[in-house]
C-alpha positions in Angstrom: 128.6 27.1 -42.4 128.7 30.0 -40.0 131.7 32.3 -40.2 133.9 32.0 -36.8 134.0 35.7 -36.3 130.4 36.2 -37.2 129.2 35.3 -33.3 126.3 33.3 -32.2 123.5 32.7 -34.5 120.4 35.0 -33.9 117.1 33.9 -34.1 114.2 36.7 -34.6 111.1 35.7 -32.9 107.7 37.7 -33.8 106.8 40.7 -31.7 103.5 38.7 -30.9 105.1 35.6 -29.5 107.9 37.6 -27.8 105.5 39.6 -25.3 103.6 37.5 -23.1 99.6 38.3 -23.2 98.7 39.5 -20.0 96.4 36.9 -18.1 92.9 37.8 -17.1 93.5 37.4 -13.5 96.2 39.9 -13.5 93.9 42.4 -15.5 91.1 41.7 -12.9 93.5 42.1 -10.2 94.8 45.7 -11.5 91.0 46.6 -11.9 90.1 45.7 -8.3 93.3 47.1 -6.6 92.7 50.0 -8.5 89.1 50.6 -7.3 90.2 49.5 -3.7 93.0 52.2 -3.7 92.1 55.1 -5.6 94.9 57.5 -4.4 97.6 54.7 -5.5 99.1 55.3 -9.1 100.2 53.2 -11.5 103.6 52.3 -10.4 102.3 51.4 -6.9 99.4 49.3 -8.4 102.2 47.5 -10.5 104.0 46.5 -7.2 100.8 45.5 -5.6 99.9 43.3 -8.4 103.7 41.8 -8.4 103.6 41.1 -5.2 100.1 39.2 -5.7 102.2 36.8 -8.2 101.0 38.3 -11.3 103.5 39.2 -14.0 102.7 42.4 -16.0 104.8 45.5 -16.7 103.7 48.9 -15.8 102.9 49.8 -19.2 100.2 46.8 -19.0 98.9 49.0 -15.8 98.6 52.0 -17.6 96.9 50.1 -20.8 94.1 48.6 -18.3 93.9 51.8 -16.8 93.0 53.3 -20.2 90.7 50.9 -21.4 88.9 50.7 -18.0 88.7 54.7 -17.9 90.4 54.5 -14.4 92.2 58.0 -13.1 94.1 58.7 -9.8 91.8 60.6 -7.3 93.6 63.1 -5.0 92.2 65.0 -2.5 89.9 68.0 -3.3 91.1 71.3 -3.9 90.9 73.8 -1.0 89.2 77.1 -1.6 91.7 80.2 -2.1 89.6 82.7 -0.1 88.2 82.3 3.0 84.5 80.6 3.2 83.4 83.2 5.9 82.8 86.7 4.3 83.8 88.3 7.8 87.2 87.3 7.0 87.6 89.5 4.1 89.3 92.8 4.1 87.1 95.4 2.4 87.4 98.9 1.9 85.2 101.4 3.6 85.6 104.3 1.2 86.0 105.1 -2.6 89.8 105.7 -2.4 90.4 103.3 0.3 93.2 101.3 -0.3 95.4 98.6 1.7 98.9 97.4 1.4 100.7 94.5 3.2 104.3 93.9 3.1 106.3 91.2 5.0 109.9 91.4 5.5 112.3 88.7 6.9 115.8 89.8 8.4 118.4 87.9 9.6 120.5 88.9 12.5 124.3 88.7 13.4 123.5 85.8 15.6 121.6 84.1 12.9 118.1 84.2 14.0 115.0 85.4 11.6 112.7 88.2 12.5 109.7 88.5 10.4 107.9 91.9 10.0 104.6 92.7 8.6 103.7 96.1 8.0 100.4 97.3 7.1 99.4 100.7 5.3 96.2 101.9 5.1 
């Protein structure tokens, strides 16, 4: 006989039965959407899979990505220097040096004035 102050009877369910297994259709939808939209992350892919009617967690999308070796592809990194050699500032002599400095000043009217000082 349960005690009246103990509250409702709690039955523990094994972990394997508590979490539903992801269906093969959901996993194939995750892979198909990830390959179709390579710039999308796991959260957006999860939303698209949910819209298609498959129930799964975001961690399921991450697990399928790990198993399939999928990653988010971003835009390629731009070069840090100009690609044409004429655009580079070069020295003409042994002790030739350049100094560039940018100065931003705010006037009393509130406008910003930008200066670029070049010393060579």
